[in-house]
C-alpha positions in Angstrom: -59.3 80.6 -81.1 -60.8 79.6 -77.9 -60.7 83.0 -76.5 -62.1 84.6 -79.7 -65.2 82.2 -79.4 -65.9 82.9 -75.3 -65.7 86.2 -75.8 -67.6 86.4 -79.0 -70.5 84.2 -77.3 -70.3 86.8 -74.3 -71.0 89.6 -76.6 -73.8 87.4 -78.2 -75.6 86.7 -75.0 -75.2 90.5 -73.8 -76.4 91.5 -77.1 -79.5 89.1 -76.8 -80.2 90.4 -73.6 -79.9 93.7 -74.3 -82.3 93.2 -77.3 -85.1 91.6 -74.8 -85.1 94.0 -72.2 -87.1 97.0 -72.1 -84.7 100.6 -71.9 -85.7 100.8 -68.1 -84.7 97.6 -67.1 -81.2 98.1 -68.5 -80.9 101.5 -67.1 -82.0 100.0 -63.5 -83.5 103.4 -63.1 -87.4 103.2 -63.9 -90.6 101.2 -63.3 -92.9 99.4 -64.7 -96.3 102.2 -66.0 -98.5 99.2 -64.4 -97.3 99.7 -61.2 -99.7 101.0 -58.6 -100.2 101.9 -54.8 -103.4 102.1 -53.0 -104.4 104.4 -50.0 -106.7 102.0 -47.9 -107.3 104.1 -44.6 -109.8 106.8 -44.2 -113.3 106.9 -46.0 -111.9 107.7 -49.4 -109.8 105.3 -50.8 -108.2 105.2 -53.9 -105.4 104.0 -56.4 -102.3 105.8 -57.9 -100.3 104.6 -61.0 -96.7 105.2 -61.6 -97.3 107.1 -65.1 -98.5 110.3 -63.1 -102.1 110.3 -63.6 -105.0 107.7 -63.4 -107.9 105.8 -65.6 -110.4 104.3 -63.5 -111.1 101.2 -65.9 -109.5 97.7 -65.0 -111.2 95.8 -67.7 -114.3 95.3 -65.9 -115.2 98.7 -64.4 -114.0 102.0 -63.3 -112.5 101.7 -59.9 -111.3 104.3 -57.9 -111.9 107.0 -55.2 -114.4 105.0 -53.3 -116.4 106.6 -50.8 -117.8 105.7 -48.7 -114.9 103.2 -48.4 -116.8 101.0 -46.5 -119.4 99.9 -48.6 -119.1 97.9 -52.3 -119.5 99.8 -55.5 -119.0 103.0 -54.4 -116.4 104.0 -56.5 -116.4 107.6 -58.0 -113.3 107.8 -60.5 -113.4 107.7 -64.3 -110.2 109.3 -65.7 -108.1 111.9 -65.1 -106.7 113.7 -68.0 -103.5 115.8 -67.4 -101.0 117.9 -69.9 -97.9 120.1 -69.7 -97.1 122.4 -72.6 -94.9 124.7 -73.4 -93.6 127.5 -76.0 -90.5 128.2 -77.9 -88.8 124.6 -77.0 -85.7 122.7 -78.4 -86.2 119.1 -77.9 -82.9 116.9 -77.2 -82.6 115.9 -81.0 -82.3 119.4 -81.7 -86.1 119.9 -82.9 -87.5 123.2 -82.8 -91.2 123.7 -82.0 -93.4 126.4 -81.4 -95.1 124.7 -78.7 -94.4 121.6 -77.1 -97.0 119.0 -75.0 -97.2 115.9 -73.1 -99.9 113.7 -72.2 -99.8 111.7 -69.1 -101.3 108.5 -70.4 -100.0 105.1 -70.1 -99.0 104.8 -73.9 -96.5 107.4 -73.7 -94.3 105.7 -71.1 -90.9 105.3 -73.0 -91.7 107.6 -75.6 -92.4 111.2 -73.5 -92.9 109.6 -70.0 -90.4 108.1 -67.8 -91.9 106.9 -64.6 -89.0 106.8 -61.8 -90.5 106.3 -58.4 -93.8 104.9 -56.7 -93.7 104.4 -53.3 -96.0 104.6 -50.1 -95.0 106.0 -47.1 -96.8 105.5 -43.4 -96.4 107.4 -40.2 -96.7 103.9 -37.9 -97.1 100.1 -39.1 -100.5 99.3 -39.8 -102.1 96.7 -37.2 -102.3 93.2 -37.6 -105.8 91.8 -37.5 -106.6 87.7 -36.5 -110.3 86.5 -36.9 -110.5 83.0 -35.7 -106.6 82.2 -36.1 -106.8 84.0 -40.0 -104.1 87.1 -40.6 -107.1 89.5 -42.6 -104.5 92.3 -43.0 -102.1 89.9 -44.3 -103.0 90.8 -48.4 -102.7 94.6 -47.8 -98.9 94.6 -46.6 -97.5 95.1 -49.6 -99.6 98.7 -49.8 -96.4 100.2 -47.7 -92.9 100.2 -48.6 -91.4 101.9 -45.7 -92.5 103.6 -42.4 -91.6 107.2 -41.5 -92.5 108.0 -38.0 -91.3 111.6 -39.0 -93.9 112.5 -41.3 -97.4 114.1 -40.4 -99.7 112.3 -42.7 -100.8 108.8 -42.2 -100.0 107.7 -45.9 -98.1 109.3 -48.6 -97.9 108.1 -51.8 -94.6 109.9 -53.8 -94.5 109.8 -57.3 -91.7 111.1 -59.7 -92.1 111.1 -63.3 -89.5 112.4 -66.0 -90.4 114.1 -69.3 -88.8 113.8 -72.6 -88.9 117.8 -72.6 -86.7 118.1 -69.4 -89.6 118.7 -66.8 -89.6 116.3 -63.9 -92.8 115.7 -62.1 -92.6 114.8 -58.2 -96.1 114.0 -57.1 -97.2 113.5 -53.0 -100.4 112.2 -52.5 -101.0 112.7 -48.8 -103.9 110.9 -46.7 -105.1 111.4 -43.2 -107.0 109.0 -41.0 -108.2 111.6 -38.3 -112.2 111.4 -38.3 -112.9 115.2 -39.6 -110.2 114.9 -42.4 -110.2 111.0 -43.6 -112.4 111.8 -47.0 -110.3 113.9 -48.9 -106.7 113.3 -50.6 -104.5 116.3 -50.7 -101.9 116.6 -53.7 -98.8 118.2 -54.2 -97.5 118.7 -57.8 -93.8 120.2 -57.7 -92.6 120.8 -61.5 -89.0 121.0 -62.0 -86.6 121.8 -64.7 -84.2 119.1 -64.1 -83.2 118.8 -67.8 -83.5 114.9 -67.6 -85.3 113.4 -70.7 -85.3 109.6 -69.5 -84.6 107.3 -67.3 -80.9 107.3 -67.0 -79.5 110.4 -64.5 -77.7 112.2 -67.6 -78.8 115.8 -67.9 -79.7 116.5 -71.6 -81.1 119.9 -71.7 -80.0 123.1 -69.9 -82.2 125.5 -71.4 -85.0 127.4 -69.5 -88.8 126.0 -70.1 -90.9 128.9 -71.4 -94.6 129.8 -71.0 -95.2 126.3 -69.2 -98.8 125.6 -68.8 -100.2 122.6 -66.6 -103.6 121.6 -66.3 -105.9 118.3 -66.3 -109.7 117.6 -66.5 -111.4 115.2 -64.1 -114.2 112.8 -65.0 -116.4 111.6 -62.1 -119.0 108.8 -62.3 -120.7 110.1 -58.9 -121.4 106.9 -58.7 -120.9 103.0 -59.8 -123.5 101.7 -57.7 -125.7 104.5 -58.9 -125.4 103.8 -62.3 -126.0 100.0 -61.5 -129.4 101.5 -60.2 -130.2 104.1 -62.6 -128.8 104.6 -66.1 -125.7 102.6 -66.9 -124.1 104.6 -69.2 -123.6 106.8 -66.0 -120.5 104.3 -65.5 -118.3 106.5 -67.5 -120.3 110.1 -66.6 -122.6 110.6 -69.3 -125.0 112.6 -67.0 -122.8 114.1 -64.5 -123.3 118.0 -64.1 -120.3 119.8 -63.3 -120.4 123.0 -61.3 -117.6 125.4 -59.9 -116.9 127.9 -57.0 -114.4 130.4 -55.9 -114.9 133.2 -58.9 -114.4 135.7 -55.6 -111.3 134.2 -54.4 -109.3 136.7 -55.7 -111.3 139.4 -54.0 -111.3 137.3 -50.5 -108.2 134.9 -50.4 -106.8 136.4 -47.1 -109.8 136.1 -45.3 -109.7 132.4 -46.6 -106.2 131.8 -45.3 -108.8 132.6 -41.5 -111.2 130.0 -41.7 -112.3 128.0 -39.0 -114.8 125.4 -38.3 -117.6 127.9 -37.8 -117.0 129.9 -40.8 -120.4 130.6 -42.7 -121.0 128.4 -45.6 -121.7 130.8 -48.2 -118.2 132.2 -47.8 -116.6 128.4 -48.4 -117.9 129.3 -51.9 -114.7 131.7 -52.3 -112.9 128.5 -52.2 -111.5 127.5 -55.6 -113.2 124.5 -56.6 -115.4 122.2 -59.1 -117.2 119.4 -58.5 -119.9 116.6 -60.1 -122.6 114.7 -59.0 -125.3 112.5 -60.9 -127.9 114.6 -62.9 -131.0 113.2 -64.8 -131.5 110.8 -67.9 -133.9 111.2 -70.5 -134.4 107.3 -70.6 -135.3 107.2 -66.8 -139.2 108.5 -65.9 -138.8 108.9 -62.7 -136.4 111.9 -60.9 -132.8 110.6 -61.0 -131.1 112.4 -58.8 -129.6 110.6 -55.6 -130.2 107.2 -57.8 -132.9 105.6 -55.4 -133.3 101.8 -55.5 -136.9 101.7 -57.3 -136.7 97.7 -57.4 -135.9 97.4 -53.5 -136.0 99.5 -50.8 -135.5 103.0 -52.6 -132.0 103.7 -50.7 -130.1 106.6 -52.7 -127.2 105.1 -54.3 -125.7 108.0 -55.6 -125.5 110.6 -52.7 -121.7 111.7 -53.8 -120.3 115.1 -55.0 -116.9 114.5 -56.3 -114.3 117.0 -57.1 -111.1 119.0 -56.4 -110.3 122.2 -54.8 -107.2 124.5 -55.4 -105.1 124.9 -52.2 -102.2 126.6 -53.6 -100.2 127.7 -56.4 -96.6 129.5 -56.3 -96.6 132.7 -58.3 -93.4 131.9 -60.1 -90.1 130.0 -59.4 -88.7 132.7 -57.4 -92.0 133.2 -55.0 -93.6 130.6 -53.4 -96.6 132.9 -52.1 -100.0 131.5 -53.0 -101.0 133.7 -56.5 -104.8 134.3 -56.6 -104.7 135.2 -60.2 -104.4 131.4 -60.5 -105.8 129.4 -62.0 -106.1 130.4 -65.6 -109.0 128.6 -65.9 -111.5 126.6 -64.0 -114.7 125.1 -65.1 -115.8 122.3 -67.7 -114.2 120.6 -70.5 -115.7 117.9 -73.2 -115.2 114.6 -71.5 -113.6 112.6 -74.4 -112.6 115.9 -76.7 -108.8 116.8 -76.4 -106.1 117.6 -79.1 -103.8 114.5 -80.1 -100.3 114.8 -79.5 -99.5 111.5 -81.8 -95.6 110.1 -81.4 -93.9 114.0 -81.1 -93.1 114.2 -84.6 -93.4 116.9 -86.6 -96.7 116.1 -88.2 -97.8 116.5 -84.5 -97.2 120.3 -84.3 -100.6 121.3 -84.6 -101.8 119.3 -82.1 -99.4 120.6 -79.6 -100.5 124.3 -80.6 -104.2 122.9 -79.4 -103.1 121.9 -76.3 -101.3 125.0 -75.9 -104.3 126.6 -76.6 -106.5 124.5 -74.4 -104.4 124.9 -71.5 -105.0 128.7 -71.8 -108.4 128.4 -70.9 -109.9 127.7 -74.8 -111.8 124.5 -74.7 -110.7 122.0 -77.5 -113.4 122.5 -80.3 -115.3 125.3 -78.5 -119.0 125.6 -78.7 -119.2 122.6 -81.6 -117.9 120.0 -78.7 -120.9 120.2 -76.4 -122.3 123.8 -76.4 -121.4 127.1 -74.8 -121.7 125.9 -71.3 -122.1 122.7 -69.6 -122.7 124.2 -65.8 -125.6 122.9 -63.6 -126.5 126.4 -62.6 -126.9 127.8 -66.2 -128.6 124.8 -67.4 -131.7 123.9 -65.0 -134.3 126.4 -62.9 -135.1 124.4 -59.8 -133.5 121.2 -58.5 -136.0 119.5 -59.4 -135.7 120.0 -63.1 -135.3 116.6 -64.8 -133.1 118.2 -67.2 -130.4 115.6 -68.6 -126.8 116.6 -69.0 -126.3 114.6 -71.6 -129.2 116.4 -73.9 -127.4 120.0 -72.9 -124.4 119.0 -74.4 -124.4 115.9 -76.6 -121.1 114.4 -75.5 -121.4 110.8 -75.1 -118.0 111.1 -73.0 -119.9 113.3 -70.4 -118.1 116.3 -68.9 -114.9 116.6 -67.1 -113.9 119.1 -64.0 -111.2 121.2 -65.9 -108.8 123.1 -64.3 -105.2 124.8 -66.0 -102.4 126.8 -64.4 -99.4 129.1 -65.8 -97.8 130.6 -67.7 -94.2 130.0 -65.9 -90.9 130.3 -67.1 -88.6 127.8 -65.3 -84.8 128.3 -65.7 -83.0 125.2 -65.3 -82.9 123.6 -61.8 -86.4 126.1 -61.1 -89.4 124.5 -60.0 -93.0 125.4 -59.5 -95.4 123.9 -56.9 -99.2 123.5 -57.3 -101.5 121.8 -54.2 -105.0 120.4 -54.7 -107.1 118.6 -52.7 -109.7 116.0 -54.4 -112.5 114.8 -52.0 -115.8 113.1 -52.0 -118.8 113.6 -49.6 -122.6 113.3 -49.7 -125.5 111.9 -47.2 -124.5 109.0 -44.8 -125.9 105.6 -45.6 -128.6 105.9 -42.8 -129.9 108.9 -44.3 -129.9 107.5 -47.9 -132.0 104.5 -46.6 -134.4 106.6 -44.6 -134.7 109.5 -47.6 -135.3 107.0 -49.8 -137.7 104.7 -48.1 -139.9 107.7 -47.6 -139.7 108.9 -51.1 -140.5 105.6 -52.5 -143.3 105.0 -50.0 -144.6 108.4 -50.4 -144.7 108.9 -46.9 -145.6 112.6 -46.8 -145.4 115.0 -45.3 -141.7 115.5 -45.5 -139.2 117.0 -43.3 -136.9 119.2 -45.1 -133.3 119.3 -43.8 -132.5 122.5 -41.9 -130.4 124.2 -44.2 -129.1 124.0 -47.5 -127.1 125.1 -50.8 -130.3 126.9 -52.2 -132.2 129.1 -49.6 -134.1 131.0 -52.1 -135.7 128.1 -53.5 -136.2 125.8 -50.4 -137.9 126.2 -47.3 -135.5 124.7 -45.2 -136.5 123.5 -41.9 -140.2 123.1 -42.9 -141.9 120.3 -44.6 -143.2 119.7 -48.1 -145.7 117.2 -50.1 -143.7 116.9 -53.0 -141.6 113.9 -52.7 -138.8 114.9 -55.2 -138.5 118.7 -54.0 -137.8 116.2 -50.7 -135.5 113.7 -51.9 -133.3 116.5 -53.9 -133.2 118.9 -50.9 -131.8 116.4 -49.1 -129.2 115.0 -51.7 -128.2 118.6 -52.5 -126.8 119.0 -49.1 -124.0 117.2 -50.5 -122.8 120.7 -51.7 -122.1 122.1 -48.5 -120.6 119.1 -47.5 -117.9 118.7 -50.0 -117.2 122.8 -49.6 -116.5 121.8 -45.9 -114.1 119.2 -46.8 -112.4 121.5 -49.3 -112.5 123.8 -46.0 -110.8 121.6 -44.0 -108.4 120.5 -46.1 -107.3 124.1 -47.2 -106.8 125.1 -43.4 -104.9 121.6 -43.1 -102.6 122.8 -45.4 -102.0 126.1 -43.9 -101.3 124.6 -40.6 -98.5 122.7 -42.4 -100.6 119.8 -41.7 -100.3 120.0 -37.9 -103.9 119.4 -37.2 -105.1 117.4 -34.1 -103.8 113.7 -34.1 -106.0 111.2 -32.7 -104.4 108.1 -30.5 -102.5 105.2 -32.8 -104.8 102.0 -32.6 -103.8 98.7 -30.9 -100.8 97.1 -33.1 -102.7 93.6 -33.0 -106.4 92.8 -32.7 -107.9 89.1 -32.3 -111.1 87.8 -32.6 -112.0 84.1 -31.5 -115.4 82.7 -32.2 -116.5 80.6 -28.9 -119.6 78.6 -27.8 -120.7 81.0 -25.1 -119.2 84.4 -26.1 -116.9 86.2 -28.5 -113.4 87.0 -27.3 -111.7 89.9 -28.5 -107.9 90.7 -27.3 -105.8 93.2 -28.4 -102.1 94.7 -27.7 -102.0 98.6 -25.8 -102.1 101.3 -28.4 -98.4 102.8 -28.7 -100.4 106.2 -27.6 -100.7 104.2 -24.1 -98.4 107.1 -22.3 -100.0 110.2 -24.0 -101.5 112.8 -21.6 -104.9 112.4 -23.5 -104.9 108.9 -24.3 -108.5 107.8 -22.7 -109.1 104.0 -24.0 -110.6 101.6 -26.4 -113.6 101.4 -27.9 -115.5 98.5 -29.0 -118.0 98.3 -32.3 -119.9 95.7 -34.0 -121.8 94.9 -37.0 -124.3 92.2 -37.8 -124.6 90.1 -40.6 -122.5 92.1 -43.3 -119.2 94.2 -42.8 -120.8 96.9 -44.9 -123.4 98.4 -42.7 -123.9 100.4 -39.7 -122.0 99.5 -36.6 -122.6 100.1 -33.2 -120.6 101.0 -30.3 -120.8 98.3 -27.9 -118.1 99.0 -25.3 -116.4 101.9 -23.9 -113.0 100.3 -22.1 -110.7 102.4 -19.7 -106.7 102.5 -20.9 -105.0 99.5 -19.7 -107.7 97.4 -20.7 -106.9 94.7 -23.7 -109.3 91.9 -23.3 -113.3 92.1 -23.8 -116.0 89.2 -24.2 -118.8 89.9 -26.2 -121.4 88.0 -24.7 -124.6 89.5 -26.5 -124.1 88.0 -29.9 -126.8 85.5 -30.7 -125.9 82.4 -32.3 -126.3 81.7 -36.1 -125.8 85.2 -36.6 -122.6 86.7 -38.1 -120.7 89.3 -36.4 -117.9 91.9 -37.7 -115.6 94.2 -35.4 -113.3 97.2 -35.4 -111.6 98.5 -32.0 -110.6 102.4 -31.8 -108.4 103.8 -29.7 -109.7 107.5 -28.5 -108.3 110.7 -26.5 -110.3 112.8 -24.4 -110.5 115.9 -26.5 -108.2 117.7 -24.3 -105.7 118.2 -27.4 -108.7 119.4 -29.8 -109.9 122.2 -28.4 -109.1 125.1 -31.1 -112.0 124.4 -33.1 -109.6 125.9 -36.5 -108.8 122.6 -38.4 -112.1 120.4 -37.3 -115.1 120.2 -34.5 -113.4 120.1 -30.9 -113.7 117.4 -28.6 -112.7 113.6 -28.5 -110.8 112.0 -31.5 -110.4 108.4 -32.8 -108.3 106.1 -34.3 -109.8 105.2 -37.7 -112.0 102.3 -38.5 -110.1 100.9 -41.2 -107.0 100.0 -39.3 -108.9 97.3 -37.3 -111.8 96.6 -39.4 -112.4 92.9 -39.9 -113.7 91.2 -43.2 -114.2 87.7 -41.8 -116.8 87.2 -39.6 -116.6 85.7 -36.0 -119.9 83.7 -34.2 -121.2 82.1 -31.4 -120.3 78.5 -32.2 -122.2 75.3 -30.8 -120.7 72.5 -29.3 -120.9 69.7 -31.6 -123.8 67.5 -32.0 -124.3 64.2 -30.2 -126.8 62.6 -32.1 -127.5 62.7 -35.8 -131.1 62.7 -35.3 -130.9 66.0 -33.5 -129.4 68.2 -36.4 -131.6 71.1 -37.5 -131.8 72.8 -40.4 -132.6 76.8 -39.8 -134.7 78.3 -41.4 -136.7 75.3 -42.8 -138.6 76.1 -44.7 -136.4 78.7 -46.0 -138.9 81.5 -47.4 -137.5 84.3 -48.9 -140.5 87.0 -47.9 -139.3 86.0 -44.5 -135.6 87.4 -45.3 -135.6 90.1 -42.9 -136.9 88.2 -40.0 -134.2 85.5 -40.5 -130.4 86.4 -40.3 -129.9 90.0 -40.4 -128.0 91.4 -43.4 -127.6 87.7 -44.7 -130.8 87.4 -46.4 -129.8 83.8 -48.4 -128.1 82.5 -45.1 -129.3 78.8 -44.0 -127.8 77.2 -40.8 -126.9 73.7 -40.3 -127.4 73.2 -36.3 -126.0 70.3 -33.8 -124.0 68.7 -36.9 -121.2 66.4 -36.0 -117.7 68.1 -35.4 -116.4 66.8 -38.8 -118.3 65.8 -41.5 -119.4 66.2 -44.8 -122.2 68.0 -46.0 -123.9 67.2 -49.5 -127.0 69.1 -50.7 -129.1 67.1 -53.7 -132.1 68.3 -55.8 -134.9 66.3 -55.2 -134.2 64.1 -58.3 -130.6 63.3 -57.0 -128.4 66.0 -58.6 -125.7 67.0 -56.3 -125.4 71.0 -56.1 -123.5 71.7 -53.5 -120.6 69.9 -50.9 -119.6 71.3 -47.6 -116.9 70.1 -45.7 -117.0 70.9 -42.1 -114.2 70.6 -40.3 -113.9 73.4 -37.5 -115.2 71.3 -34.8 -117.9 72.9 -33.8 -121.5 72.3 -34.5 -122.6 75.0 -36.9 -122.2 75.4 -40.4 -123.7 78.4 -42.5 -124.9 78.0 -46.3 -125.4 81.2 -48.6 -127.8 79.5 -51.1 -125.2 79.3 -53.4 -124.3 76.3 -55.7 -121.2 74.7 -56.9 -121.5 76.8 -60.0 -122.5 79.9 -58.2 -126.0 80.0 -58.5 -128.9 80.6 -56.0 -130.8 77.9 -55.4 -134.2 78.1 -56.7 -137.6 77.1 -55.3 -138.1 73.4 -54.4 -137.4 70.5 -52.2 -133.4 69.6 -51.7 -131.8 67.0 -49.8 -129.4 67.5 -47.1 -126.9 64.4 -46.7 -124.7 64.9 -43.4 -121.5 62.0 -43.3 -119.1 61.8 -40.3 -115.7 62.3 -41.4 -113.6 60.7 -38.7 -114.6 59.3 -35.4 -115.2 61.5 -32.6 -115.7 61.4 -29.0 -117.3 63.4 -26.3 -114.3 65.9 -24.9 -115.7 65.4 -21.3 -116.4 61.9 -21.3 -114.3 60.3 -23.9 -117.7 58.6 -25.1 -117.4 57.7 -28.7 -120.1 59.4 -30.4 -119.8 59.0 -34.2 -118.1 56.7 -36.3 -116.2 57.6 -39.5 -118.9 56.7 -42.3 -122.0 57.3 -39.9 -124.6 59.5 -42.1 -128.5 60.6 -42.2 -130.4 62.5 -44.8 -132.5 65.4 -43.7 -135.5 67.5 -45.9 -135.0 71.3 -46.8 -137.7 73.3 -48.5 -136.7 76.6 -50.4 -139.2 78.8 -51.4 -138.4 82.1 -53.5 
């Protein structure tokens, strides 16, 4: 009787465990649909989801495809909608389908999608970076799962997803940190008829998959910041234009294989690609291209052109040559209009057929869903036409750039490979500031770019008196830039990724604030013994990390220490170090321009400031508040890049700083305990509000006895205090 109770109790416990655990936990094979991996090297950075496709929405904003990644609010992703479909299919339950389709959507995990793997490998361990003793790289250690010294790309995200039709997708995303190849991501998709319909290793299906079609539509915000300074609805791509290139690829694909860095720009249009950028909104009165920040300095906040290009498509399962007849469709598709495939029941058959038709090149809903065309060239006559893309198509969901492939027949065990590149390009930040400033201030005549994508419309290299022609001509040079980016990715792929490599960065980078200098030290680069290794370069930014960096030192190999004696007290400094080559192994000009190559800044870039720190003050009466009065109109003359910064100088080594309104309300408390005589304040209260105009009282209270470190003379007693007055004008 006791054994019976024991056995049944164990069975009861096992039953409870089975009931409360999800199926993939029981099998121990799958992974959560919520898992992501982030690629954080290079100028283009993004995340990737376990279920095989990405939606940018994070419950606050659309994130992903950050370019340029150095700056905040430069996300360009909205959503990628991906499908596969086939004909004449019998599922594992014995149900026959004229057409069967699958949608790569988080909600279909455990129904028709079974994510099996999502891992990131790196070619070498990321450097460790310290600022005043803090390891600022620690939060990102979980990005990489394994180190694989044999891989060529700097990062590879491996993603494996089984589908209930017995098709398995292996997705490999490859990222490079070489400076001419760090603004794109190459994506290899391998679709294999494994017959595995779920998480466990059992093979349930062995029949051929017939008429397989594959496709996806991608919507770009181009960009998040641009929507903040133009039309907020652009955050989900409502006003994006779409265009394509490569209509002549079939006639020129043999020539495309021989592209070099010097290939004329007009020939780059043979590459199969589609891309998006910000158009006009009818709710904005000014020309919105580039999204000039009209309430500030006019800086262009949406210079991005984002899109993808096709690098390779297998002809069939046996012939792995690139098929010049593919893709079957390349163009636009309605942003949020697509067939529903429901819950894979018989009632979903009509939706399945509609998906198959869509992937065959027939936009879902036809002209009733947004008009006959949404392409930029077919709806505008000039680059200054203020045509709202939304008014063309009437689709609140905007427009996707769409591509589809197929049909393919796959016997059990056979596979098909598709390779694409996704990239973002456009004007750099310096040009965005210069052009936007000229546009806003109407500083005519305006100098036009030397060349561009509209030679029949723009007299490139000359001047114009029209500020919108000037602004837009420069913005649209991004078209040439993204085609060059796609071309470099294509050449990289055709070279089996054997592009010239920069040296590896130092394994450790250490920055220490000091009283009269900022000290930088580092471990040697693992590439130090390579014949083309030249040395190190130090770059510095003032005031904030998301700004232009100036090269302040070129140092020979063997150097591991540098003192920045040009820093000015009271300013914040950010650094990165690169290892660079002499260019002797980058002299062919096929993959990229010849010359020196540097390790990428994102390996050692600091996000915490270093300072010149004063010695602790010796007398409370000598405490200074700078600037005082603080006047917002003089923000550009105060601390560069930190317009709200106020410094407390000559303060005790250890003290508590309390800031009160004139009537005595405490609005901020700062605990100063680093032993220096400096402490910054960003004019933000404890409740995260920016202080308003007024008179404030700043109370300094010593928190420990302190003696002069040289004479041992007691300078302060715990509890000593003084109050200073601060005036703020906003």
